[in-house]
C-alpha positions as CSV (number, residue, x, y, z in Angstrom):
1,M,16.0,-1.1,10.2
2,S,16.6,-2.6,13.6
3,R,13.4,-3.6,15.4
4,S,15.2,-3.5,18.8
5,T,15.6,-0.1,20.3
6,R,15.9,1.2,23.9
7,A,12.1,1.7,23.7
8,T,11.4,-1.9,22.8
9,Q,13.9,-3.2,25.3
10,F,12.2,-1.0,28.0
11,L,8.9,-2.6,27.2
12,T,10.3,-6.1,27.2
13,Q,12.0,-5.6,30.5
14,A,8.8,-4.1,32.0
15,K,7.0,-7.3,30.6
16,V,4.6,-5.2,28.6
17,A,2.9,-7.1,25.7
18,H,3.6,-5.2,22.4
19,D,4.0,-5.7,18.7
20,V,6.6,-3.9,16.6
21,R,5.4,-2.4,13.3
22,S,7.5,-0.5,10.8
23,Y,6.6,1.8,7.9
24,D,8.4,3.9,5.3
25,Y,9.2,7.1,7.1
26,D,9.1,10.2,4.9
27,P,11.8,12.6,6.3
28,G,10.1,15.5,4.3
29,G,6.7,14.9,5.9
30,E,5.5,17.5,8.3
31,R,3.2,15.6,10.6
32,V,5.0,12.3,11.6
33,G,2.0,10.9,13.6
34,L,-0.5,11.4,10.7
35,Q,2.1,10.0,8.3
36,A,2.4,6.9,10.5
37,A,-1.3,6.5,10.8
38,E,-1.8,6.6,7.1
39,A,1.1,4.2,6.4
40,L,-0.2,1.7,9.0
41,G,-3.8,2.0,7.8
42,E,-4.9,3.1,11.3
43,D,-7.3,5.8,12.6
44,P,-5.1,8.8,13.7
45,C,-6.8,8.6,17.1
46,R,-5.1,5.3,17.8
47,V,-1.6,6.5,16.6
48,L,-0.2,8.6,19.4
49,K,2.5,11.2,19.0
50,T,5.2,11.9,21.6
51,L,5.7,15.6,22.4
52,M,8.6,16.8,24.5
53,I,7.7,19.8,26.5
54,E,9.0,21.9,29.3
55,I,6.9,22.5,32.4
56,D,8.1,25.3,34.7
57,G,11.5,24.9,32.9
58,R,11.8,21.2,33.4
59,P,11.6,18.5,30.8
60,A,8.4,16.4,30.5
61,C,6.6,14.3,27.9
62,A,3.0,14.4,26.5
63,V,1.5,11.6,24.5
64,I,-1.6,12.5,22.5
65,P,-3.5,11.3,19.4
66,S,-1.7,12.3,16.2
67,D,-4.7,14.2,14.8
68,R,-5.0,16.5,17.8
69,E,-3.1,19.5,19.2
70,L,-1.7,19.7,22.7
71,S,-3.1,22.3,25.1
72,M,-0.1,23.7,27.0
73,K,-2.4,24.9,29.8
74,K,-3.9,21.4,30.3
75,A,-0.5,19.7,30.1
76,A,0.9,22.0,32.7
77,A,-2.1,21.4,35.0
78,A,-1.9,17.7,34.6
79,L,1.8,17.6,35.5
80,G,1.4,20.0,38.5
81,A,3.0,23.0,36.8
82,K,2.1,26.6,36.2
83,A,3.3,26.8,32.6
84,A,4.3,24.5,29.7
85,Q,5.9,25.1,26.3
86,M,7.3,23.0,23.5
87,M,10.9,21.9,23.9
88,K,13.4,22.8,21.3
89,P,14.1,19.9,19.0
90,A,17.9,19.8,19.9
91,D,17.0,19.7,23.6
92,A,14.5,17.0,23.0
93,E,17.1,14.9,21.2
94,R,19.7,15.5,23.9
95,I,17.4,14.6,26.8
96,T,15.7,11.6,25.2
97,G,18.6,10.1,23.2
98,Y,16.3,9.8,20.2
99,H,16.1,11.7,16.9
100,V,13.1,14.0,16.2
101,G,10.6,11.8,14.3
102,G,11.7,8.8,16.4
103,I,11.1,10.1,19.9
104,S,9.5,7.5,22.2
105,P,8.3,8.0,25.8
106,F,9.8,4.5,26.5
107,G,13.5,4.1,27.3
108,Q,14.5,7.7,27.2
109,K,18.0,8.6,28.4
110,K,16.6,10.6,31.3
111,R,13.3,9.6,32.9
112,V,10.9,12.6,32.8
113,P,7.2,13.0,33.9
114,V,4.8,11.7,31.3
115,A,1.1,12.6,30.7
116,I,-1.1,10.6,28.3
117,E,-4.4,11.8,26.8
118,R,-7.4,10.3,28.6
119,A,-9.3,9.7,25.4
120,A,-6.6,7.2,24.3
121,M,-7.5,4.9,27.2
122,A,-10.8,4.1,25.5
123,E,-8.9,2.3,22.7
124,A,-8.1,-1.4,22.9
125,L,-4.7,-0.9,21.3
126,V,-2.7,2.2,20.4
127,Y,0.5,2.8,18.5
128,I,3.4,4.8,20.0
129,N,6.8,5.6,18.5
130,G,9.2,2.7,19.1
131,G,12.3,4.8,19.4
132,Q,13.2,5.0,15.7
133,R,11.9,6.9,12.7
134,G,9.4,4.5,10.9
135,L,9.0,2.2,13.9
136,Q,5.9,2.0,16.1
137,V,4.9,-0.3,19.0
138,R,1.3,-1.5,19.3
139,L,0.1,-2.0,22.9
140,A,-2.7,-1.5,25.3
141,P,-2.8,2.2,26.4
142,G,-3.3,1.2,30.0
143,D,-0.1,-0.9,29.9
144,A,1.8,2.0,28.4
145,A,0.6,4.4,31.1
146,K,1.4,1.9,33.9
147,A,4.9,1.2,32.5
148,L,5.7,4.9,32.3
149,G,4.1,5.9,35.6
150,A,2.1,8.4,33.5
151,V,-0.6,10.8,34.5
152,V,-3.7,10.2,32.5
153,A,-5.6,13.5,31.9
154,E,-7.3,15.6,29.2
155,L,-4.4,17.2,27.3
156,V,-5.8,18.1,23.9
157,A,-7.0,21.5,22.8
158,E,-10.7,21.9,22.2
């Protein structure tokens, strides 16, 4: 497995301190974020999942803890839209240039608005997909938000 991806190259170019961690990805697993948390021996609240969504018909990205569910209403509001819905996997792959299970908010083919869950900012370090199935980058959540120009807001469902 290559440890250099568009995501890691993006972070390096942005001078964001990060570590790359890999784990055995299970293609049959249902919840990639929880699978990653277990494989890395980390609390799921520190392993963030990248969700591609559509806000008012335009692509966007939401980054939330792997053990939580995204509130579409909160995501839309955070990104200044009226409505949000999950993006179809084929569209997510086309827009990001990554395969489902390996989608990273960093280094996507097309830059889209990004929102990160506010609760993640309380963690010293978080894990976010590194642009490949079974690859995570560990970094400070504030650094991730700054590099992405992300909105930090409450995004998870109650």
